[in-house]
NUKOLBA-919153 format. One line per 8 residues: number of its first residue (from 1); their letters; for each residue x, y negated, z of C-alpha. Coordinates in steps of 0.1 Angstrom, whole numbers, plus 2048, in hexadecimal, padded with zeros to 3 digits. Example, Ala and Ser with C-alpha at 12.3 -4.5 7.8 and 13.67 -1.06 7.14 Angstrom:
2
1	AS	87B,82D,84E; 889,80B,847
This chain:
1052
1	MRLFLIFL	759,831,8C0; 747,810,8C8; 726,818,8B7; 717,826,8D7; 71C,804,8E9; 6F8,7F8,8E9; 6EB,7E7,908; 6C7,7DA,90D
9	FIAFGNLF	6BF,7BB,922; 6B6,7C2,945; 693,7B7,94F; 68A,79A,967; 69E,780,954; 6C1,78F,954; 6D0,782,934; 6F2,795,935
17	SQNLLDQK	6FE,7B7,93E; 713,7B7,95E; 738,7BA,95C; 742,7DB,96B; 75C,7C9,981; 73E,7B7,991; 72D,7D7,99D; 724,7D7,9C2
25	IDIDIQNS	733,7F3,9D8; 736,7FD,9FC; 757,809,A0A; 763,813,A2D; 786,820,A30; 79B,81F,A4F; 7C1,822,A55; 7C6,831,A33
33	SLQNLFKE	7E1,82E,A18; 7DD,817,9FA; 7DD,836,9E3; 7BF,844,9F6; 7AD,823,9F3; 7B2,822,9CE; 7A4,846,9CB; 785,83B,9DF
41	LESKTGFI	780,81D,9C8; 783,835,9AA; 768,84B,9B7; 750,82E,9BD; 756,81A,99D; 760,832,981; 780,81F,97B; 7A3,82F,97C
49	FSYDNSII	7C0,81E,98E; 7E2,81F,97E; 801,813,991; 825,81B,998; 82A,82B,9BA; 849,816,9BF; 835,7F6,9C4; 820,806,9E0
57	PDNEKISL	82D,7FD,A03; 83B,81B,A16; 826,827,A34; 80E,809,A2F; 7EB,810,A3D; 7CC,7FC,A34; 7A9,7FA,A43; 78D,7EB,A2E
65	TEKDRSFI	768,7E8,A34; 752,7D7,A1A; 72D,7D9,A14; 71B,7CF,9F4; 739,7BD,9E7; 744,7BB,9C3; 760,7D1,9B7; 775,7B4,9AA
73	EILETITK	773,7A1,9CB; 780,7C0,9DD; 79C,7C3,9C3; 7A6,79F,9C8; 7A7,7A3,9EE; 7BE,7C1,9EB; 7D5,7B3,9D1; 7D8,791,9E2
81	KYKFSFYR	7E2,7A2,A03; 7FD,7B8,9F3; 808,79F,9D9; 7FC,7B5,9BC; 7ED,7AB,99B; 7D4,7BF,987; 7C3,7C1,966; 7AA,7D8,955
89	INDYIIIN	7AD,7EB,935; 78E,7FF,92D; 788,815,94B; 7AB,80F,95A; 7B5,7F7,975; 7DA,7F0,971; 7EC,7E5,991; 80D,7D3,98F
97	RSSSNQEA	824,7C0,9A7; 81B,79B,9A6; 837,783,99B; 825,763,9A4; 83A,75B,9C2; 85C,767,9B4; 878,750,9AB; 868,732,9BA
105	DKPITGTI	889,71F,9BA; 888,71D,994; 87C,6FE,982; 856,6FB,983; 84A,706,961; 82D,71F,95F; 828,740,94E; 807,751,948
113	TGIISDIY	803,775,93C; 7E5,78A,938; 7CF,7A1,924; 7AF,798,911; 795,7B4,90B; 771,7BB,903; 75C,7B9,923; 748,7D8,91A
121	TGEPLIGA	761,7EF,90A; 782,7E3,919; 790,7E4,8F6; 7AD,7CB,8F2; 7A4,7AD,8DC; 7C0,7A7,8C2; 7C7,784,8B7; 7B2,772,8D1
129	SVYFIDSG	7BB,74D,8D4; 7C8,742,8F6; 7D1,71D,8FB; 7CF,700,913; 7B5,6E6,909; 7C4,6C4,901; 7E7,6D2,8FE; 7FE,6E2,8E5
137	IGSASDRF	803,701,8FA; 7F4,722,8F0; 7F9,745,8E2; 7E5,762,8D4; 7E0,786,8E1; 7F5,7A1,8D0; 7EB,7C3,8C3; 7E5,7CF,8E7
145	GKFRIAQI	7D1,7B1,8F2; 7EE,7A3,906; 7FA,77F,906; 815,76A,916; 819,744,918; 83A,737,927; 84A,716,92E; 829,706,93A
153	PKGRYTLK	82F,6E4,94A; 822,6DF,96E; 7FE,6D5,970; 7D9,6DF,96E; 7CB,6ED,94E; 7AC,6FA,93E; 7B4,71B,92C; 79E,722,90E
161	VSFIGYIT	79A,746,901; 788,74C,8E0; 783,769,8C9; 76D,767,8AA; 74E,77C,8B1; 751,777,8D7; 746,75C,8F0; 761,744,8F8
169	RELQIDFT	76D,741,91C; 77E,724,92E; 793,729,94E; 7A2,711,966; 7C8,716,96B; 7DD,705,986; 802,704,982; 809,6EB,99D
177	DERIQELF	814,706,9B5; 816,728,9A4; 830,72F,989; 822,74F,97A; 7FD,759,977; 7F0,77A,969; 7CD,77C,95B; 7B5,796,94F
185	IELSPASV	79B,785,938; 77C,796,92B; 767,788,90F; 744,790,906; 738,797,8E2; 724,77A,8D4; 709,793,8CD; 6FF,793,8F2
193	LTETIIVS	6EC,774,8EA; 6D3,789,8D5; 6BD,7A5,8E2; 6D6,7C0,8DF; 6FC,7C4,8DF; 708,7D6,8C0; 72D,7DC,8BE; 731,7F4,8A1
201	DQAFGQVS	752,7FF,891; 74A,7EA,873; 744,7CA,887; 760,7CF,8A0; 779,7D7,884; 76F,7B8,871; 771,7A2,890; 793,7B0,898
209	AINRQLKA	7A0,7A9,875; 792,786,874; 7A3,77C,894; 7C5,78B,88B; 7C3,779,86A; 7BA,757,87B; 7D6,758,895; 7F1,763,87E
217	NTIKNVVS	80D,74A,878; 80C,751,853; 7F2,759,838; 7E9,77D,83B; 7CC,795,835; 7C3,7B0,84E; 7B2,7D2,84B; 7A9,7E0,86D
225	SEKILELP	7AA,805,875; 784,805,879; 77F,7F8,856; 798,811,848; 782,82D,856; 761,81D,84C; 769,81E,827; 76E,83D,812
233	DANAAEAV	790,833,806; 7A6,84F,7F8; 7C6,841,805; 7D8,822,812; 7D9,811,7F0; 7B3,813,7ED; 7B0,803,80F; 7C7,7E6,806
241	GRLPGISL	7B5,7E2,7E5; 796,7D3,7F6; 7A9,7B4,801; 7A9,793,7EE; 7C3,78F,7D3; 7CA,7B4,7D1; 7C5,7CB,7B3; 7CE,7EF,7AF
249	IRSGGEGS	7E1,804,796; 7D0,826,795; 7DE,848,78F; 7CA,869,790; 7AA,857,79A; 7B7,846,7B9; 7CA,826,7BF; 7F0,82C,7C0
257	KVVIRGLG	801,80A,7BF; 7F7,7E7,7C8; 7F8,7C6,7B5; 7F9,7A8,7CC; 7EF,786,7BD; 7F6,792,79A; 819,79F,7A2; 81F,7C4,79C
265	PTYNSISI	82A,7DE,7B5; 84F,7DA,7AF; 84D,7B5,7BB; 83E,7BE,7DD; 84B,7CE,7FD; 83C,7EA,812; 842,7F1,836; 834,809,851
273	AGIKIPST	834,7FC,874; 84B,7E0,868; 864,7F9,859; 86B,7F4,834; 863,812,81F; 87A,819,802; 86D,81D,7DE; 85D,83D,7D3
281	DASDRSVD	862,834,7AE; 880,842,79C; 885,821,78A; 876,802,79A; 871,7F7,7BF; 84D,801,7C2; 83D,818,7DC; 821,831,7D3
289	LSIIPSEI	807,82A,7EF; 7F1,848,7E6; 807,85E,7FB; 7FE,84B,81B; 7DD,858,82B; 7CA,83A,838; 7BB,84E,855; 7DB,84E,86A
297	LAGIEIIK	7E0,829,868; 7D7,80F,883; 7D3,7F3,86A; 7E1,7E2,84C; 7EF,7BF,848; 7F8,7AD,828; 80E,78F,82D; 80B,778,80E
305	SLTPDIDA	821,75B,81A; 841,766,82A; 852,758,84A; 877,758,850; 876,776,867; 869,78C,84A; 87D,79B,82E; 87C,784,811
313	DALGGNID	879,79E,7F6; 854,79B,7EE; 849,784,7D2; 825,78E,7D6; 824,798,7FB; 82D,7B1,815; 815,7CE,81F; 81A,7DC,842
321	FQLSKAPH	808,7FC,84C; 805,7FB,871; 807,817,88B; 7F5,818,8AC; 803,818,8CF; 7F3,82F,8E9; 7D8,81B,8FB; 7D6,819,921
329	TGFKSQLR	7B5,82D,921; 7C7,84D,927; 7C1,86D,913; 7AF,868,8F3; 7AC,87D,8D3; 798,87D,8B3; 793,898,899; 786,891,876
337	LQGGYNNL	77C,8AE,85F; 770,8A8,83C; 766,8BE,81E; 761,8B0,7FB; 756,8B6,7D8; 764,8AB,7B6; 747,8AB,79D; 75E,8A6,77E
345	RDDFGNYE	76F,8C7,785; 753,8D7,799; 76C,8DD,7B5; 75F,8E2,7D9; 782,8E7,7E6; 78A,8C4,7F2; 791,8C1,817; 7A0,8A9,830
353	ATYTFSDR	7A9,8AB,855; 7B8,891,86C; 7C0,894,891; 7CB,878,8A8; 7D6,87D,8CC; 7E1,862,8E6; 7E8,861,90B; 7FD,84E,924
361	FLNNKLGL	813,85D,93F; 828,852,95D; 80E,83A,96A; 808,82B,947; 82C,824,941; 831,83E,926; 819,840,908; 817,859,8EC
369	IVAGHIER	801,859,8CD; 803,873,8B2; 7EF,876,892; 7EF,891,878; 7DD,894,856; 7D9,8AE,83B; 7C4,8AD,81C; 7BE,8BD,7FA
377	NQRGYDSF	7AC,8AE,7DC; 7A6,8B6,7B8; 7B1,897,7A5; 7AB,8A4,781; 79F,88D,766; 795,88C,741; 7A7,873,72B; 7A8,864,708
385	RALWEIPR	7C6,850,6FA; 7CA,83F,6D9; 7E9,82E,6CB; 7E3,814,6B0; 7FB,807,695; 7FB,7EA,67C; 7FC,7F7,658; 7FF,7D4,649
393	EKRINEKF	801,7AF,653; 7E2,79A,656; 7D5,787,639; 7C4,765,634; 7A4,763,649; 7AF,780,65F; 7B5,778,684; 7C9,797,689
401	APMRAAQV	7DA,7B1,674; 7C5,7D1,66F; 7CD,7EF,684; 7C8,814,680; 7CB,831,699; 7ED,842,696; 7E9,85C,6B1; 7CB,867,6C6
409	DLAYTLTD	7CF,87D,6E6; 7B5,88F,6FA; 7C0,89D,71C; 7B0,8B4,736; 7C2,8B2,757; 7C0,8C7,777; 7D3,8B9,795; 7D3,8CB,7B6
417	RKKYGFNA	7DF,8B0,7CE; 7E9,8B6,7F2; 7F3,89C,80C; 803,89E,82E; 807,883,847; 815,87F,86A; 81F,863,882; 829,861,8A6
425	LLDLNIPN	82F,843,8BC; 83F,844,8DF; 840,825,8F4; 84F,820,917; 848,802,92D; 867,7F7,940; 86D,7D9,957; 86A,7B9,941
433	GSLYLTSF	865,7CC,921; 85E,7EC,90E; 86E,805,8F8; 85F,818,8DA; 867,834,8C3; 853,83B,8A3; 853,856,889; 83F,857,869
441	FSSRSDKS	83D,870,84C; 826,873,82F; 827,888,80F; 814,891,7F0; 817,8AF,7D9; 806,8B3,7B8; 802,8D3,7A3; 7F7,8C8,781
449	SVQNVNYY	7EC,8D8,760; 7E5,8C2,742; 7D6,8CF,721; 7DC,8B7,704; 7CF,8B5,6E1; 7E2,89C,6CB; 7D6,88F,6AA; 7F0,87E,694
457	LKDVTIGR	7E8,869,675; 80A,86F,666; 80C,891,655; 7E8,897,661; 7F6,8AB,67D; 7E5,8B9,69D; 7FA,8C2,6BB; 7F1,8D6,6DA
465	HLISSESE	805,8D1,6FA; 803,8E0,71D; 815,8D0,739; 819,8E3,75A; 82A,8D1,776; 82F,8CD,79B; 839,8AC,7AC; 840,8A1,7CF
473	ISIGSFSI	842,87F,7DF; 84A,878,804; 853,85B,81B; 85F,85C,83E; 86C,844,859; 87A,845,87C; 880,826,892; 88A,81E,8B5
481	GGKHLLFD	889,7FC,8C5; 880,7E6,8E2; 870,7C6,8EE; 87E,7B4,90C; 879,794,920; 89B,785,929; 89F,76C,946; 879,76A,948
489	LINFDWGG	87A,754,929; 889,764,909; 877,77E,8F6; 890,796,8E6; 888,7B3,8D0; 89E,7CB,8BD; 899,7E9,8A6; 8AB,802,891
497	SLSNSRSA	89B,818,876; 8A1,833,85D; 888,836,840; 889,84B,820; 876,855,802; 879,873,7EB; 869,877,7C9; 86E,899,7B9
505	LPFSNSYG	862,8AB,79A; 86D,8CF,7A0; 862,8D7,77D; 84D,8CB,760; 848,8E4,744; 83C,8D7,723; 831,8EE,708; 82A,8E0,6E5
513	FIQPDAYY	818,8F0,6C8; 812,8DE,6A7; 800,8E3,685; 808,8CB,669; 7ED,8C5,64E; 7D3,8CE,668; 7B6,8BA,65C; 7A8,8AA,63C
521	SENLPQFP	7B2,885,63A; 7A6,87E,617; 785,86E,623; 794,85A,63F; 78E,834,63C; 7AB,81D,635; 7AF,813,659; 7A2,832,66C
529	TADDIINA	797,830,690; 79E,849,6AB; 77C,85A,6A6; 782,85C,681; 7A1,871,686; 792,887,6A1; 773,88E,68C; 785,894,66B
537	PARDLSGF	77D,8B7,65E; 797,8D0,66A; 7A9,8EA,656; 7B0,90E,662; 7C1,907,684; 7D0,92A,688; 7F1,91C,67B; 7FB,90B,69C
545	YANSFYRT	81E,916,6A5; 835,910,6C2; 849,8F1,6BC; 85D,8E3,6DA; 85E,8EF,6FE; 86D,8D9,71A; 874,8DD,73F; 87E,8BE,752
553	SSITKDHI	885,8B8,777; 890,89A,78B; 896,88E,7AE; 899,86B,7BC; 8A3,863,7E0; 8A2,841,7F0; 8AE,839,814; 8AD,819,828
561	NSFQLNFE	8BF,815,849; 8B8,7F4,85C; 8BF,7E3,87D; 8B2,7C2,889; 8B3,7AA,8A7; 89B,78E,8AE; 89B,773,8C9; 87D,75C,8D2
569	VPFSYSKN	880,73F,8EA; 860,72C,8F4; 862,707,8FD; 84C,6EA,906; 856,6C6,902; 836,6BA,913; 813,6C4,91A; 80A,6BD,8F6
577	LSGKIKFG	828,6CA,8E3; 834,6EE,8E6; 843,709,8D0; 85E,723,8CD; 87F,729,8BB; 885,74A,8AB; 8A5,758,89C; 8B3,779,892
585	AKTNINQK	8C7,78F,87B; 8C0,7AF,867; 8D3,7C8,852; 8C4,7DE,837; 8D9,7F9,826; 8C8,809,809; 8D5,827,7F6; 8C3,835,7D8
593	ERDNSSLY	8CC,852,7C1; 8BB,863,7A3; 8C3,884,792; 8B1,88F,772; 8B4,8AF,75E; 8A3,8BB,73E; 8A3,8DB,72A; 896,8DF,707
601	RSMYNYTN	88F,8FA,6EE; 884,8F5,6CA; 86D,914,6C4; 865,911,69F; 889,919,694; 893,930,6B1; 8A0,951,6A4; 8A1,964,6C4
609	KNYVKYHS	880,978,6C5; 885,986,6E8; 86A,96E,6F5; 850,987,6E8; 859,99E,705; 851,982,71E; 82C,982,718; 816,991,733
617	GYGKPGFK	805,9A7,71A; 825,9B6,70C; 825,9DC,70D; 800,9DE,714; 7E9,9F1,6FB; 7DD,9DB,6DF; 7F7,9BF,6E5; 7FF,9AB,6C6
625	FDFVQSNG	816,98D,6C4; 80D,975,6A8; 826,960,693; 81D,944,67B; 824,94F,657; 831,92D,64B; 850,92C,662; 84F,94C,678
633	APSILNYL	84A,938,698; 835,945,6B5; 810,93F,6AF; 7FA,92C,6C8; 7E2,94A,6C6; 7FA,95D,6DE; 7F4,943,6FA; 7CF,93A,6FA
641	DLSFNAGK	7BB,939,71A; 799,947,711; 78A,93F,733; 791,91A,72F; 772,903,72F; 776,8DD,72F; 751,8D7,736; 742,8B5,72D
649	FLNGEYLF	764,8A7,723; 766,881,726; 742,880,732; 737,893,713; 746,87A,6FA; 75E,894,6EB; 763,8B9,6E7; 782,8C9,6F5
657	PIGISEYE	78F,8E9,6E4; 79A,909,6F4; 7B6,906,70D; 7DA,913,70D; 7E4,92D,727; 7F9,91D,742; 800,93F,752; 80E,94E,731
665	LNYLMNNF	825,931,729; 832,92D,74C; 839,953,74C; 84D,94F,72C; 860,930,73A; 868,93F,75C; 872,962,750; 885,95B,730
673	LIDSAMVS	888,938,722; 896,926,740; 8B3,93F,743; 8BA,949,720; 8AE,930,706; 8AC,90C,713; 8C5,8F1,709; 8CF,8D7,723
681	QRTADLSD	8C7,8B4,718; 8E3,89C,722; 8CD,87E,71C; 8BD,886,73E; 8DF,881,74F; 8E2,85E,741; 8C6,852,758; 8D7,85F,778
689	YDVNEKIY	8E5,845,791; 8F1,83E,7B4; 8EB,81B,7C3; 8F5,80D,7E5; 8E6,7EC,7EE; 8EE,7D9,80F; 8DA,7BB,81A; 8E6,7A6,837
697	AGYLMTEL	8CD,78C,844; 8C9,771,85E; 8AE,757,865; 8A5,73A,87B; 882,72C,87F; 86D,717,897; 848,714,89E; 839,6F4,8AC
705	NYDNLIEI	817,6EE,8BA; 80A,6CB,8C0; 7EB,6C9,8D5; 7DD,6E8,8C4; 7D6,6D1,8A7; 7F5,6D5,891; 80B,6F4,88E; 82B,6F4,87A
713	LSGVRYEN	841,712,873; 862,70A,861; 882,71D,85C; 89A,72D,844; 8A6,750,83C; 8C7,75B,82E; 8CD,77C,81B; 8EE,789,80D
721	TNDRLSGR	8EC,7A6,7F5; 908,7BE,7EC; 903,7D9,7D1; 918,7F7,7C8; 90B,805,7A7; 914,827,798; 904,82E,776; 90A,843,758
729	KGIVPNEI	917,83D,735; 919,854,717; 90F,85E,6F4; 8F6,87A,6EE; 8F2,882,6C9; 8D0,893,6CB; 8BA,8A8,6E2; 8C4,8CA,6D5
737	TEYDYDQN	8EA,8C8,6D5; 8F7,8E2,6ED; 917,8DB,6FF; 92F,8F2,70F; 933,8F1,735; 954,8DE,732; 944,8C4,71B; 933,8A6,72A
745	PVSLSYAD	92A,888,715; 91E,875,734; 937,863,74C; 934,84D,76A; 935,827,769; 938,80F,787; 930,7EB,78F; 92F,7D5,7AE
753	RNYFNWFP	91C,7B5,7B5; 916,79C,7D1; 8FF,77E,7D5; 8ED,76B,7F0; 8CD,757,7F3; 8BC,73E,80A; 897,73F,811; 887,71F,820
761	VIHFRFLP	864,721,82F; 84C,708,83D; 828,70F,849; 811,6F3,853; 7F0,6F9,865; 7D6,6DE,86E; 7BA,6E6,886; 7A4,6C7,889
769	LDWFDLRL	785,6DB,894; 77E,6FB,8A8; 770,70B,889; 787,6FF,86D; 7AC,6FF,864; 7C2,6F7,846; 7E2,709,83D; 7FD,6FD,825
777	VYSRSISR	81B,713,81E; 83B,711,80A; 852,72F,809; 86C,73F,7F3; 86F,765,7EC; 883,77D,7D7; 880,79C,7C3; 8A0,7AE,7BC
785	PRMDWLLP	8A5,7BF,79A; 89A,7E3,795; 8B5,7FC,79D; 8B7,80C,77B; 8B9,7EA,769; 8D7,7E0,77E; 8EC,7FE,775; 90C,7FB,760
793	NTAINGSS	8FC,814,748; 902,81A,723; 8ED,836,714; 8EF,83C,6EE; 8D4,854,6E2; 8DA,863,6C0; 8B6,86F,6BE; 8A6,84D,6C0
801	FSVETGNP	8C4,839,6B2; 8C4,822,6D0; 8DB,816,6EB; 8CE,80D,70E; 8E3,7F9,725; 8DF,7ED,749; 8E8,7CA,755; 8FB,7C7,776
809	DLNPQLSD	8FB,7A1,771; 8D5,79D,774; 8CB,781,78C; 8B1,788,7A7; 88E,77A,7A0; 885,75D,7B6; 863,74D,7BD; 85A,72C,7CD
817	NFDAFLSF	838,732,7DC; 81D,719,7E6; 7FD,721,7F9; 7E0,70B,805; 7C3,71B,818; 7A4,70F,82B; 793,724,846; 771,720,855
825	YSNEIGLF	768,736,873; 74F,73A,88F; 73B,756,89F; 71F,750,885; 734,749,866; 74E,764,86D; 76B,75A,857; 769,747,837
833	TIGGFYKN	78A,73F,825; 791,72F,803; 7B3,726,7F6; 7CB,727,7DA; 7EF,731,7D2; 809,728,7B8; 82A,73B,7B1; 847,72D,79C
841	IKNLIYYR	85D,74B,793; 87F,749,783; 896,764,776; 879,77C,770; 889,79B,761; 87B,7AA,742; 887,7C7,72B; 890,7BD,708
849	TGHKILSP	88B,7D9,6EE; 88F,7DB,6C9; 8AE,7C6,6C4; 8BF,7D4,6A6; 8E5,7D2,6A6; 8EF,7C6,684; 910,7B5,68B; 920,7C7,6A9
857	AKEGFPDN	940,7B2,6A9; 92E,791,6AA; 918,79D,6C7; 936,7AC,6DA; 92C,7D0,6D5; 941,7EE,6C9; 93F,7F4,6A4; 92F,816,6A8
865	WRGLTLNS	910,804,6B6; 908,7F7,694; 8E4,7FE,68A; 8DA,809,6AC; 8BD,7FA,6BF; 8C7,7E9,6DF; 8B0,7EA,6FD; 8BC,7D7,71C
873	PENNPYIT	8AE,7C3,73A; 8B4,79D,73C; 8A9,780,751; 88D,76A,743; 899,747,73D; 876,73A,740; 862,733,760; 846,74B,767
881	KLSGIEFE	828,73A,776; 80D,74B,78B; 7F0,73B,79D; 7CE,745,7AB; 7B2,73E,7C3; 7A5,756,7DE; 784,755,7F0; 779,76B,80D
889	WQSNLWWL	75B,76D,825; 759,786,841; 73B,785,859; 726,799,870; 702,78C,86F; 6FA,795,893; 6E8,773,898; 6CD,77C,87F
897	SKPFNGIV	6AC,78A,88B; 6A4,7AF,888; 6AA,7C3,871; 6C4,7AC,861; 6DA,7A9,880; 6EC,7C9,877; 6FB,7BC,856; 721,7BA,852
905	ININYSKI	72E,7A8,833; 750,7A7,823; 753,794,802; 773,788,7F0; 77A,77B,7CE; 79B,772,7BD; 7A2,760,79C; 7C6,763,78F
913	WSESHYPI	7D9,752,772; 7FD,759,767; 814,750,74A; 835,761,742; 84A,767,724; 854,788,715; 871,791,6FD; 86B,799,6D8
921	SYIKNTTL	886,7A5,6C1; 882,7AA,69C; 895,7A8,67B; 88E,78C,663; 896,794,63F; 89D,779,625; 8A0,780,600; 8BF,773,5EF
929	PKFPYLSS	8C4,76B,5CA; 8E3,780,5C7; 8F5,79D,5D8; 8EF,7A9,5F2; 8CC,79B,5E9; 8C0,79E,60D; 8CA,78D,62D; 8C0,79C,64E
937	VVIDTVRS	8C1,78A,66F; 8B6,796,692; 89F,77D,6A3; 89E,77F,6C9; 881,76A,6D6; 864,76B,6EF; 83E,76B,6EF; 828,75F,70C
945	GKMPNQAD	80F,773,71F; 802,77A,742; 813,790,75C; 80E,7B6,757; 7F3,7C5,76E; 7E6,7A3,778; 7C0,7A5,779; 7AE,784,770
953	NILNISLG	792,789,789; 78F,79F,7A8; 76F,7A3,7BC; 769,7B8,7DB; 747,7BA,7EC; 740,7D0,80A; 71D,7D0,81A; 719,7E3,83A
961	YDYSKFSG	6FC,7E9,852; 6FB,7F6,876; 6DD,801,888; 6DE,815,8A8; 6F2,834,8A0; 6F2,82F,87A; 70D,81C,866; 70F,819,841
969	RISLIYQG	723,806,827; 722,802,802; 73F,7F1,7F1; 747,7E4,7CE; 769,7DD,7BF; 76C,7CA,79E; 78E,7C7,78D; 78F,7B1,76F
977	LSLYRIGS	7A3,7B2,74F; 7C8,7B7,753; 7E6,7BA,73B; 7F4,7DD,73C; 810,7DA,723; 81D,7BD,70E; 823,7C5,6E9; 83B,7B7,6D0
985	REELDIFT	81D,7A4,6C2; 7FA,79C,6CD; 7EA,7BA,6BB; 7FF,7D2,6CF; 7F6,7C5,6F2; 7E4,7DE,708; 7CB,7D3,722; 7BB,7E5,73F
993	SPSTRIDL	795,7E0,73C; 780,7D1,758; 772,7EB,770; 758,7ED,78B; 758,808,7A6; 73E,80E,7C1; 743,823,7E0; 72B,82E,7FB
1001	SLKYQLLE	731,838,81F; 717,842,839; 71D,84C,85D; 707,858,87A; 711,85D,89E; 700,87D,8A9; 70F,87D,8CD; 726,866,8E0
1009	YLGIYFNI	743,87C,8D5; 736,889,8B3; 72F,877,893; 72A,881,86F; 731,86D,84F; 729,870,82A; 73E,85F,80E; 73B,85B,7E8
1017	NNLLNTPD	758,84D,7D5; 753,83F,7B2; 72D,840,7B4; 728,834,790; 742,84C,782; 755,82E,774; 771,837,75C; 792,825,758
1025	KAYQQSED	796,815,736; 7B0,802,722; 7B1,7F4,6FF; 7CA,7E6,6E6; 7C3,7C2,6DA; 79D,7C5,6DE; 783,7DF,6E9; 77F,7EA,6C5
1033	FPNTLQYF	7A1,7FB,6C9; 79E,811,6E9; 7BF,81C,6F8; 7B5,832,715; 796,840,725; 797,854,745; 77B,864,759; 781,870,77C
1041	GRIVDLGV	75E,878,788; 74F,873,7AA; 75D,87F,7CB; 744,888,7E6; 74F,88E,80A; 73D,89A,82A; 74F,899,84B; 74D,899,871
1049	VLEL	75F,884,88B; 765,893,8AD; 770,87D,8CA; 781,88F,8E7
């Protein structure tokens, strides 16, 4: 933790704290080994020396007497004598063999390497700018603070090192004689210019993110590990959702999937430590991010404009969750323990624990970092849903046709959610390079119970349903690779990885009860609202009988194996023009499979009464099993839960009736129905599939830097896609037909396809001033079709009189992307960016429904398809346009006077527009004067609308404050109106309502190694809402309550 780093000015005019390397020491050692000398220096300075024994001369003795001399001067004397080099990382002094005099016979071009770190903490500074003034030669520090500049022409230079939030340094470098120089550069926080130095987690994390964003060769947004831990985000999706242009799709009260620049989750790619993660969805290519605990991440980067060395399958962008490498500070560990409370369900059982361990071995050559996470949360919620229908067409002077509520549902949900996470990273430094091995695993399991009350306008029916289910989602990855310097010039890296996802529904039991003619409808208005139906006077409800019981299960597995090679060659044409050429290749092999099953039992006409025995009260004194007189079906009275209490359901807006017993119904299912009474539904088999997708890619790109004034990145990527598709086809008459074991109406179907694409990219960056730059980008990206839409499927469902087909000939969706961004930055401003983007998307895939097959022969269909409704995916012949503006300001107001100098600000706002076209199919009837008196024609057309899940306005505000050992942050997320579902006509469109959420996080550092924190999620108890056509017709209302957490952080 950096919060304890507070230094007061020293009296008598000293303006800055002394660098620990400048401390004065006395030393007197005679005829001793270098190892003993290093130990003596350790005892006098507090630093720890790290070196490889092989570089120490055998039997070499040293005598050294120094009095009141600085530690750094003594180091320089020793290293110069023995031709060593050194650098400092935190409390470590790293000793290496100097290479400055090696290979002198080679052409004179210089190489400079080094590490940039904070002068007080020794923390590496990521993304620091390192360049020679009045030249085009430069670089930036990597994730470990390291940098390397090669191919430097002979001459004398001034090296400028800058990092937003820190004082810039300039160093004189002479390459007239030496060919290689190694530097350790320490920068001071800009806040040393005020009365105190405050380097809090909030401020350091913000500064780190700003500099990484500025030095990137593309347009990206960054979330630092410090910011992740400062905010009370439930998972990785919530952390991503605070960045510009990002909106969330929520599930169970927490963010689950991410929308980037108005493009839904299936159009974006997700990676962990650069390894692509396969989809967790059974149908599309999206990844559920709620399973990834944010506490074990080292940072998050969102790349919004791709470069040729990145996979092209991201129309919106690529999200990379980063893992940390073991720092050179030696042993370090952290334990976070947290308890929580869910006020909606009055549940004190929430908990969370995270442990992180890191250390380095073999004289810092071998590093290991391990992190583990476990948590449990109650994610229950109250919900309301209404479905609206159009009883007649609109009339003159009516803007829309009138609507009435056709169905209203109330649901009380309990979800016991548990998550587990683990990652490990092993790295080994070898001569001229390094090797690494990473492993990551994360999972989520839900145990849910949903009580439903369903009001139907038709037949004035009320239904009761209980759904009892368990679900599991997991992702994992393993990778191995290396980075090497070849011939002292070429940077070469390689890597291989295995990643997988698994989504399983071991069981979902659905128990349905129904009572027709359940309420009085005589006094309902002509167009009843949802409240009209709920509040209609009820009849005697003792007639509820068991209707339909279901048990479904499914499993989806997705695997990606990949291997890649990358080469990077730096060059310099002159002092003013330098750059690098990069090229490489990659292979992705993706295999996905899905297996569904479903069992069904119609209870109202089931003649086997043995289920009476499978009630927990059977055989006990006074046991009575009730049947409904009208049809002899089991009564709901046998399965009531008298202890159920829904509390202030939907914030007290509605009353919820007595619950149904989950225990009794699961007892019946598991002990009798599942083995003796259920009918297998073959319709479930029609959605099974196996897909194998191979993508072979290669790229070439170059980066040019002219005088640190103009930077140009250009290149092209090639990707070849091969698909092997195995789907299903068949005819299933209805859901209750029972087949013999040797009968199977479902058979396999196969298809193959191959296509390739080129992806040109050009980035232009103009840096006329030290505090301003302009970026212009053009790129092309791809989104491949959903797996289930590609399949050669034909599923004829006799229950719904429909036929669903896949389309192996679907074209991939391609987008031409244009970006323009201005950035203003300084120690006082922080980072202010404003820019815009435009996307031109062709071949967008949509799903056409409602096409009635009237003339099968004319349309090329079999005659037995006549009268069926065809549902099938197809490419949009129209261009989809998407544009937006993004604004962001990040700043640490250290330069203000007390008490305002502890303020940390993050503000971003996005405005997004889109226009697409969606399929509509309907039958147009024309009256004829003679037989057959009516002509019917199917009309296939489109209607325009914006992209689904695209929020019009997105606003994030985070206001933090640091003072001494206290740190606090309050944050606001506003997500504007978005289209949830497009209807066949305007009245049937469903919109997600605007929402505002406020979270609070407070932290206090009790001791150097012990801190406490307090979080409140959803401070305002904001519900999620949606409506159909207008807010007069509510579609959904969900309350999740507030989550309160109290935790401790222990640093070891």
